[in-house]
C-alpha positions as CSV (number, residue, x, y, z in Angstrom):
1,X,0.4,0.3,-0.3
2,X,1.3,3.5,-0.4
3,X,0.0,5.5,1.8
4,X,-1.1,10.1,0.9
5,X,1.8,11.0,3.0
6,X,4.2,9.3,0.3
7,X,2.6,11.2,-2.0
8,X,3.9,13.8,-4.1
9,X,2.6,17.6,-2.8
10,X,1.3,18.7,-6.4
11,X,2.0,17.4,-10.0
12,X,5.4,19.3,-10.3
13,X,6.9,17.8,-7.2
14,X,5.7,14.5,-8.9
15,X,8.1,15.1,-11.5
16,X,11.3,14.1,-9.1
17,X,9.7,12.0,-6.7
18,X,11.0,8.3,-5.9
19,X,7.8,7.0,-7.2
20,X,5.2,9.4,-8.2
21,X,2.2,7.0,-10.4
22,X,0.7,5.8,-7.5
23,X,-0.2,9.6,-7.4
24,X,-0.9,10.1,-11.1
25,X,-3.0,7.1,-10.9
26,X,-5.1,8.8,-8.4
27,X,-5.5,12.0,-10.7
28,X,-6.4,9.8,-13.8
29,X,-8.9,8.4,-12.0
30,X,-10.5,11.1,-10.4
31,X,-9.8,14.6,-11.6
32,X,-8.5,13.8,-15.5
33,X,-9.1,17.5,-15.9
34,X,-9.4,19.9,-12.9
35,X,-8.3,23.2,-11.8
36,X,-4.5,23.3,-9.6
37,X,-5.1,26.7,-7.4
38,X,-1.8,26.6,-5.6
39,X,-0.4,26.2,-9.1
40,X,-2.5,28.5,-10.7
41,X,-3.0,26.3,-13.5
42,X,-5.6,23.5,-15.3
43,X,-4.1,20.2,-14.9
44,X,-4.7,17.5,-17.4
45,X,-3.6,13.8,-16.6
46,X,-6.4,11.1,-18.4
47,X,-5.7,9.9,-21.6
48,X,-8.6,12.1,-23.0
49,X,-8.0,15.2,-21.3
50,X,-4.3,15.9,-22.3
51,X,-5.7,14.2,-25.7
52,X,-7.7,17.0,-26.3
53,X,-5.7,19.6,-24.6
54,X,-3.0,19.1,-26.6
55,X,-5.1,18.8,-29.8
56,X,-7.1,21.5,-29.8
57,X,-7.5,25.1,-31.1
58,X,-7.7,26.7,-28.6
59,X,-4.4,26.0,-26.9
60,X,-1.1,27.2,-27.8
61,X,3.4,26.2,-26.9
62,X,3.1,29.7,-25.5
63,X,1.7,32.0,-23.8
64,X,0.1,34.7,-26.7
65,X,1.3,37.6,-25.4
66,X,4.5,36.2,-24.6
67,X,6.1,33.8,-27.8
68,X,10.0,34.3,-26.1
69,X,10.0,34.2,-22.3
70,X,10.6,38.1,-21.0
71,X,14.1,37.1,-19.3
72,X,15.3,35.9,-22.6
73,X,13.9,38.4,-24.9
74,X,16.5,40.3,-27.1
75,X,19.1,37.8,-26.3
76,X,20.8,35.3,-28.5
77,X,19.3,32.4,-26.4
78,X,16.0,34.7,-27.2
79,X,16.5,34.7,-31.4
80,X,17.4,30.4,-30.8
81,X,14.0,30.3,-28.7
82,X,11.5,32.4,-31.7
83,X,12.5,30.4,-33.9
84,X,12.1,26.6,-32.6
85,X,9.4,24.5,-34.3
86,X,8.1,23.0,-30.9
87,X,8.1,27.0,-29.2
88,X,6.1,28.4,-33.0
89,X,2.1,28.3,-33.7
90,X,0.0,29.6,-36.7
91,X,1.3,29.4,-40.5
92,X,4.7,29.0,-40.0
93,X,4.5,25.8,-37.8
94,X,3.6,23.1,-40.6
95,X,6.6,24.1,-43.1
96,X,8.7,24.6,-40.2
97,X,8.3,20.8,-38.7
98,X,7.9,19.6,-42.1
99,X,12.1,20.9,-42.7
100,X,12.8,19.6,-39.3
101,X,11.6,15.5,-39.3
102,X,13.2,15.5,-43.2
103,X,16.5,16.5,-41.2
104,X,15.6,13.5,-38.8
105,X,15.1,10.9,-41.9
106,X,18.6,12.3,-43.4
107,X,19.9,10.4,-41.0
108,X,19.1,7.3,-41.6
109,X,18.2,4.3,-40.0
110,X,21.8,2.9,-40.3
111,X,23.8,5.9,-40.1
112,X,22.1,6.9,-36.3
113,X,22.6,3.1,-34.8
114,X,26.7,3.7,-36.3
115,X,27.4,7.5,-34.8
116,X,25.6,6.3,-31.6
117,X,27.5,3.4,-31.0
118,X,30.5,4.9,-32.1
119,X,30.0,8.1,-29.6
120,X,29.0,5.9,-26.9
121,X,31.8,3.6,-27.3
122,X,34.2,7.2,-26.8
123,X,32.2,8.6,-24.4
124,X,32.6,5.2,-22.0
125,X,36.3,5.2,-23.2
126,X,36.8,8.6,-22.0
127,X,34.4,9.4,-18.6
128,X,34.5,5.6,-17.6
129,X,30.7,6.3,-16.5
130,X,30.6,2.7,-14.8
131,X,33.2,4.0,-11.9
132,X,31.3,7.0,-10.8
133,X,28.0,9.2,-10.5
134,X,29.7,12.2,-12.4
135,X,31.2,10.3,-15.2
136,X,27.6,8.5,-15.8
137,X,25.8,12.0,-15.4
138,X,28.4,13.4,-18.4
139,X,28.1,10.1,-20.3
140,X,24.2,10.4,-20.0
141,X,24.0,14.6,-22.1
142,X,26.4,14.4,-23.4
143,X,25.9,11.1,-25.8
144,X,22.7,12.7,-27.2
145,X,24.2,16.2,-28.5
146,X,27.7,14.3,-28.8
147,X,25.7,11.9,-31.6
148,X,22.8,14.3,-33.2
149,X,25.6,17.4,-33.7
150,X,28.1,14.6,-35.5
151,X,25.0,13.6,-37.6
152,X,24.4,17.8,-38.1
153,X,28.2,17.8,-39.9
154,X,29.6,19.5,-36.3
155,X,33.4,17.8,-36.6
156,X,34.7,15.5,-33.5
157,X,37.1,18.2,-32.3
158,X,34.0,20.5,-31.5
159,X,31.6,18.0,-30.2
160,X,33.0,18.7,-26.2
161,X,32.2,22.3,-26.9
162,X,29.3,21.8,-28.4
163,X,27.4,19.8,-25.8
164,X,28.8,22.3,-23.1
165,X,27.0,24.8,-24.8
166,X,23.9,22.7,-25.5
167,X,23.8,22.1,-21.6
168,X,24.1,25.7,-20.8
169,X,21.2,26.8,-23.2
170,X,19.0,23.8,-22.0
171,X,19.9,25.7,-18.8
172,X,19.0,29.2,-19.8
173,X,16.2,27.7,-21.5
174,X,14.3,26.7,-17.5
175,X,11.6,28.8,-16.5
176,X,13.3,28.8,-13.4
177,X,16.7,29.6,-14.8
178,X,18.9,31.7,-12.7
179,X,20.4,35.5,-13.9
180,X,23.8,33.7,-14.1
181,X,22.4,30.5,-15.6
182,X,21.0,32.7,-18.4
183,X,24.5,34.3,-18.8
184,X,25.9,31.1,-19.7
185,X,23.0,30.5,-22.0
186,X,23.7,33.7,-24.4
187,X,27.1,32.9,-24.9
188,X,26.5,29.8,-25.3
189,X,24.1,31.0,-27.9
190,X,26.6,32.5,-29.5
191,X,28.5,30.0,-29.7
192,X,26.2,27.8,-31.1
193,X,24.6,30.5,-34.4
194,X,28.4,31.3,-34.9
195,X,29.2,27.2,-35.5
196,X,25.7,26.3,-37.1
197,X,25.2,29.6,-39.6
198,X,29.3,28.6,-40.5
199,X,27.8,24.9,-41.3
200,X,25.3,26.3,-43.8
201,X,26.6,29.5,-45.2
202,X,22.9,30.5,-46.7
203,X,20.9,29.0,-44.4
204,X,18.1,31.1,-43.0
205,X,18.0,31.6,-39.5
206,X,14.9,29.6,-38.9
207,X,17.2,26.2,-40.1
208,X,19.6,27.6,-38.1
209,X,18.0,27.8,-35.5
210,X,16.0,24.4,-34.9
211,X,19.3,22.5,-35.6
212,X,20.8,24.4,-32.3
213,X,16.7,22.7,-31.6
214,X,17.1,19.3,-32.1
215,X,20.4,19.3,-30.0
216,X,18.3,20.8,-27.0
217,X,15.7,18.7,-27.2
218,X,17.8,15.8,-27.5
219,X,19.6,16.2,-24.4
220,X,17.6,15.7,-21.3
221,X,14.9,13.6,-23.2
222,X,17.5,11.3,-24.0
223,X,19.6,11.2,-21.1
224,X,16.5,10.0,-18.6
225,X,15.4,7.5,-21.5
226,X,19.1,6.0,-20.6
227,X,19.1,6.7,-16.9
228,X,15.1,5.2,-16.5
229,X,16.1,2.4,-18.5
230,X,19.0,1.4,-16.4
231,X,16.1,2.0,-13.3
232,X,13.9,-0.9,-15.2
233,X,16.6,-3.2,-15.5
234,X,17.5,-3.0,-12.2
235,X,14.4,-3.4,-10.5
236,X,13.0,-6.1,-13.4
237,X,15.5,-8.9,-12.9
238,X,13.8,-10.8,-15.5
239,X,13.9,-8.2,-18.0
240,X,17.3,-8.5,-17.3
241,X,18.2,-11.7,-17.5
242,X,16.6,-11.5,-21.3
243,X,18.3,-8.5,-22.6
244,X,21.6,-10.5,-21.7
245,X,20.8,-12.7,-23.5
246,X,19.1,-11.1,-26.5
247,X,20.3,-7.2,-26.9
248,X,18.0,-6.7,-29.8
249,X,15.2,-7.1,-26.5
250,X,16.9,-3.8,-25.7
251,X,14.6,-1.6,-28.2
252,X,10.9,-2.9,-26.8
253,X,12.3,-2.5,-23.4
254,X,13.2,1.4,-24.4
255,X,9.3,1.7,-25.4
256,X,8.2,0.8,-22.4
257,X,10.3,2.8,-20.1
258,X,9.4,5.4,-22.5
259,X,5.8,4.5,-21.2
260,X,6.1,3.1,-18.0
261,X,8.8,5.7,-16.9
262,X,8.7,8.6,-19.5
263,X,11.8,11.0,-18.9
264,X,9.7,13.9,-20.3
265,X,6.9,14.0,-17.5
266,X,4.6,17.0,-18.5
267,X,4.1,19.7,-20.8
268,X,2.1,23.4,-21.1
269,X,-0.2,25.0,-23.2
270,X,-1.8,28.1,-23.3
271,X,-5.9,28.9,-23.2
272,X,-5.6,31.9,-26.8
273,X,-9.3,32.3,-26.5
274,X,-12.5,31.2,-24.2
275,X,-13.8,27.6,-24.8
276,X,-14.7,24.4,-24.3
277,X,-11.5,21.5,-23.7
278,X,-12.3,17.7,-22.3
279,X,-15.9,19.2,-20.9
280,X,-14.1,21.7,-18.5
281,X,-14.6,26.1,-20.2
282,X,-11.5,27.3,-20.4
283,X,-11.0,30.9,-20.5
284,X,-8.3,33.2,-22.6
285,X,-4.6,33.4,-20.8
286,X,-5.6,30.1,-18.5
287,X,-2.1,27.3,-18.3
288,X,-2.7,23.6,-18.4
289,X,0.0,21.5,-17.1
290,X,-0.5,18.3,-19.4
291,X,0.6,15.0,-17.6
292,X,2.3,12.9,-20.6
293,X,3.3,10.7,-17.2
294,X,-0.2,10.1,-15.8
295,X,-1.9,9.7,-19.5
296,X,1.0,6.7,-20.5
297,X,-0.5,5.3,-17.1
298,X,-4.3,5.8,-18.1
299,X,-5.8,2.0,-18.4
300,X,-8.2,3.2,-21.1
301,X,-5.3,3.9,-23.3
302,X,-3.0,1.2,-22.1
303,X,-4.5,-2.3,-19.2
304,X,-2.9,-2.6,-16.6
305,X,-0.9,0.5,-17.3
306,X,1.4,-0.3,-13.6
307,X,3.2,-3.8,-14.9
308,X,6.7,-3.1,-17.0
309,X,5.9,-5.5,-19.6
310,X,8.4,-4.5,-22.9
311,X,6.1,-6.7,-24.8
312,X,3.0,-4.8,-24.6
313,X,0.5,-5.3,-27.1
314,X,-0.8,-2.0,-28.7
315,X,1.1,-0.1,-26.6
316,X,-0.4,3.8,-26.5
317,X,3.1,6.2,-25.8
318,X,1.9,9.5,-24.5
319,X,5.6,11.1,-24.0
320,X,6.3,13.0,-27.8
321,X,3.0,14.3,-26.9
322,X,0.2,14.4,-29.8
323,X,-1.8,17.2,-32.3
324,X,0.5,19.6,-34.4
325,X,3.4,19.4,-31.9
326,X,4.3,15.8,-31.2
327,X,7.1,15.2,-31.4
328,X,8.8,13.1,-34.4
329,X,12.4,12.5,-32.8
330,X,11.4,9.5,-31.3
331,X,13.4,6.9,-32.9
332,X,16.0,8.9,-32.9
333,X,15.7,9.1,-29.3
334,X,15.4,5.1,-28.9
335,X,18.8,4.6,-31.3
336,X,20.9,7.1,-29.1
337,X,19.8,5.4,-25.8
338,X,19.9,2.1,-26.9
339,X,24.0,2.5,-27.8
340,X,23.8,4.3,-24.4
341,X,22.9,1.3,-22.3
342,X,24.2,-1.1,-24.4
343,X,27.7,0.4,-24.2
344,X,27.0,1.1,-20.1
345,X,26.4,-2.9,-19.6
346,X,29.1,-3.7,-21.0
347,X,31.5,-1.3,-19.5
348,X,29.7,-2.5,-16.0
349,X,27.5,-0.5,-14.9
350,X,25.4,-2.8,-12.1
351,X,21.6,-1.7,-13.2
352,X,20.7,-3.0,-9.6
353,X,22.8,-1.4,-7.7
354,X,21.8,2.1,-9.3
355,X,18.3,1.5,-9.3
356,X,18.9,1.2,-5.5
357,X,20.5,4.3,-5.4
358,X,18.5,6.7,-7.8
359,X,17.7,10.1,-6.6
360,X,16.7,12.6,-9.6
361,X,17.4,15.7,-10.7
362,X,15.4,18.8,-9.8
363,X,13.7,19.6,-12.4
364,X,9.9,20.7,-13.2
365,X,9.4,18.7,-16.4
366,X,11.8,15.7,-17.1
367,X,13.0,12.9,-14.7
368,X,16.2,12.0,-14.6
369,X,18.8,9.8,-12.7
370,X,20.9,11.6,-11.1
371,X,23.4,8.2,-11.4
372,X,23.7,8.7,-7.1
373,X,25.0,5.8,-6.1
């Protein structure tokens, strides 16, 4: 039994709670779309409510009056942010998204797998992630950026600074970023813009920004997928044994992790005009916290949702969103995470020990194990 005092206090603290899923299950069953006065937002939890919000033409990815966070307006980081397709609505969104999807398709499955394995091996040799939490954290965050940046044409000797700049930019984009983080993010944005403009002379600023955006999107999400997969392998010895006997089962495990314990727990939407969403009247200016992780555990979408089952049939995954802003990078994330987990296991990392001591990095939306062994 999970007692009330062990529940998260709200849907934000749930992100890094040791086990937020009974709390999410309660919301799905009893409060599928409700107003949280303490947080000042609506909260969508059930599969139906999450789908309704993400596909509603009333809901936007940014507040209509604040397309760029105020703290970033007029800065290099703000210039990148305002061009990102995932932060854009309206007529420019569709062609930009098609361009991003075309870039992802251009990588190719074999090329992506090869790059992921190459950089996983390189980083495992350099950082020795099985030996220390610091090395593991570096591995988690460097691998997705090294892989995506190399696929975008960044030369090997520039990958380490590009990864560092991406980390700084991600921190600057966070709503709770400090002035110091934003300052480092501005420096990082200048360097990334300079690099990607040189890589594609003649490319417009939208293309440049969204290439940088691919690095930003892969950074936390793929790091969390690697870490949460290690936790799953540590907590499910039967699955660990089957993967050890047949590594080709790992992609199925990764897909179930994306549903069962996803790296991206929530996203937000902002109401552009009064209207009805999932049976509730929302007002212009309202914000909605969309609990992707809760929707993944809705029994109407995934029967017996608490069961970790890599062989689950007709799995529904809300982690990558839905509607116009559904993320097209799911295959890329799985390919990179597969290479990362395989290399960590080869390097001797013990998933059971990792899972027993796991803690989570402070975040309002990303569930990323810290590797605190």
